[in-house]
VMD Tcl script that draws the C-alpha trace (Angstrom):
set ca {
  {114.39 64.72 98.86}
  {116.51 66.39 96.22}
  {114.99 66.68 92.76}
  {117.51 66.78 89.88}
  {117.34 69.94 87.82}
  {115.59 72.00 90.50}
  {118.19 74.79 90.25}
  {117.57 75.02 86.51}
  {113.80 75.13 87.05}
  {114.13 77.86 89.69}
  {116.43 79.89 87.43}
  {113.97 79.54 84.51}
  {111.06 80.65 86.70}
  {113.12 83.54 88.06}
  {113.89 84.73 84.52}
  {110.24 84.33 83.50}
  {109.07 86.44 86.44}
  {111.30 89.30 85.28}
  {111.30 92.29 87.58}
  {109.04 90.55 90.12}
  {112.03 88.42 91.19}
  {114.99 90.65 90.43}
  {116.92 89.69 93.57}
  {120.07 87.72 92.59}
  {120.51 86.20 96.10}
  {119.53 82.58 96.66}
  {115.77 82.26 96.84}
  {115.74 80.84 100.39}
  {117.71 83.79 101.81}
  {115.47 86.30 100.04}
  {112.36 84.46 101.31}
  {113.61 84.49 104.93}
  {114.24 88.23 104.76}
  {110.88 88.82 103.07}
  {109.00 86.90 105.78}
  {110.96 88.52 108.63}
  {109.63 92.02 107.87}
  {105.80 91.87 107.58}
  {105.30 95.65 107.23}
  {107.99 95.97 104.58}
  {106.66 92.85 102.86}
  {103.17 94.33 102.57}
  {104.58 97.59 101.24}
  {106.79 95.84 98.64}
  {103.90 93.61 97.56}
  {101.63 96.65 97.20}
  {104.29 98.42 95.10}
  {104.54 95.42 92.78}
  {100.74 95.23 92.41}
  {100.64 98.94 91.51}
  {103.39 98.56 88.89}
  {101.60 95.59 87.37}
  {98.24 97.39 87.26}
  {99.82 100.51 85.76}
  {101.02 98.32 82.88}
  {97.98 96.03 82.52}
  {95.19 98.62 83.00}
  {96.57 102.19 83.02}
  {94.40 105.02 84.32}
  {93.90 108.32 82.46}
  {96.35 110.82 83.95}
  {97.00 108.92 87.18}
  {98.65 105.89 88.72}
  {97.00 103.09 90.67}
  {99.28 104.17 93.54}
  {97.11 107.29 93.98}
  {93.80 105.41 94.20}
  {91.65 105.71 97.31}
  {88.90 103.37 96.06}
  {87.53 101.68 92.93}
  {83.91 101.62 91.82}
  {81.51 100.96 88.94}
  {79.33 103.54 87.21}
  {76.30 102.48 85.20}
  {75.42 105.75 83.45}
  {73.19 104.49 80.63}
  {73.50 101.00 79.27}
  {77.11 99.93 79.84}
  {79.05 99.91 83.10}
  {82.47 101.49 83.46}
  {85.21 101.23 86.08}
  {86.34 104.38 87.87}
  {88.95 105.15 90.50}
  {88.64 107.84 93.16}
  {92.03 109.39 93.82}
  {93.36 110.76 97.10}
  {93.17 114.31 95.68}
  {89.42 113.90 95.04}
  {89.54 113.37 91.27}
  {87.57 110.59 89.60}
  {89.44 108.92 86.72}
  {88.72 106.05 84.37}
  {90.82 103.48 82.56}
  {92.83 104.79 79.62}
  {91.05 102.23 77.44}
  {87.49 101.57 78.66}
  {87.45 98.26 76.76}
  {89.92 96.85 79.32}
  {87.10 96.61 81.90}
  {85.21 93.32 81.49}
  {82.96 93.04 84.57}
  {82.67 92.93 88.35}
  {81.24 90.93 91.22}
  {80.28 91.69 94.79}
  {79.00 94.90 96.31}
  {80.04 97.42 98.93}
  {83.32 96.78 100.69}
  {84.29 93.48 99.08}
  {84.29 93.79 95.30}
  {86.16 92.22 92.44}
  {86.85 93.99 89.15}
  {87.66 92.00 86.02}
  {90.24 93.56 83.69}
  {90.94 92.26 80.19}
  {94.58 92.43 79.17}
  {95.11 91.08 75.68}
  {93.60 87.60 75.73}
  {93.90 87.17 79.49}
  {91.91 88.37 82.49}
  {93.15 89.87 85.75}
  {90.81 90.11 88.72}
  {91.38 92.99 91.14}
  {90.02 91.82 94.50}
  {89.29 94.61 96.99}
  {88.44 94.20 100.66}
  {89.01 97.10 103.07}
  {88.69 94.87 106.15}
  {91.41 92.39 105.13}
  {94.86 92.91 106.75}
  {96.63 92.75 103.35}
  {94.51 95.68 102.10}
  {95.97 98.09 104.65}
  {99.20 98.59 102.66}
  {97.70 98.51 99.17}
  {96.10 101.54 97.51}
  {92.39 101.34 96.76}
  {91.86 98.55 99.28}
  {93.35 95.97 96.90}
  {93.67 92.62 98.63}
  {94.85 90.49 95.72}
  {95.37 90.21 91.97}
  {94.18 86.95 90.44}
  {95.48 85.93 87.02}
  {93.23 83.80 84.80}
  {90.36 83.86 87.31}
  {87.27 81.67 87.10}
  {83.81 82.44 88.39}
  {80.70 84.45 87.72}
  {80.78 88.19 87.11}
  {78.38 90.89 86.04}
  {79.23 91.90 82.48}
  {79.23 95.52 81.31}
  {75.71 95.23 79.90}
  {74.32 93.66 83.09}
  {74.29 90.10 81.79}
  {76.14 87.26 83.48}
  {79.75 86.63 82.47}
  {81.05 83.16 83.36}
  {84.76 82.34 83.17}
  {85.38 78.59 83.27}
  {87.91 77.08 85.66}
}
mol new
graphics top color blue
foreach p $ca { graphics top sphere $p radius 0.5 }
foreach p [lrange $ca 0 end-1] q [lrange $ca 1 end] { graphics top cylinder $p $q radius 0.2 }
display resetview
């Protein structure tokens, strides 16, 4: 069934998405090509996740593209997010206040990043097929997540649905 105004809605959403949907071809043709090349699709998706993370939660002197794995340090009282790079360096976020919490343990972890008034959850899972193309074992980025996390001071942080 045809819905009136659908072209206008798609065009508005395309403009809102900015560089994430920069392809001027009709959406259906771009989607068919995207789905036809699974390896290229994973690589393009990973590149977009890296660009988004480099803007939302920049690392000190590195890019998220260079990350081998992410982790949490609890040196004294407050936890901090770190990234191990392929060259062996250990770097932190440019602004430590961007890190809000984490959940899960070894292998399958989620890291909660604060960006302005919104949260972005970095979901990592080395065993998931999507993670093979993404740096740091990133499986997904979740915007405005809900759930329970461990806050920086060890208390429970609950984000409502």
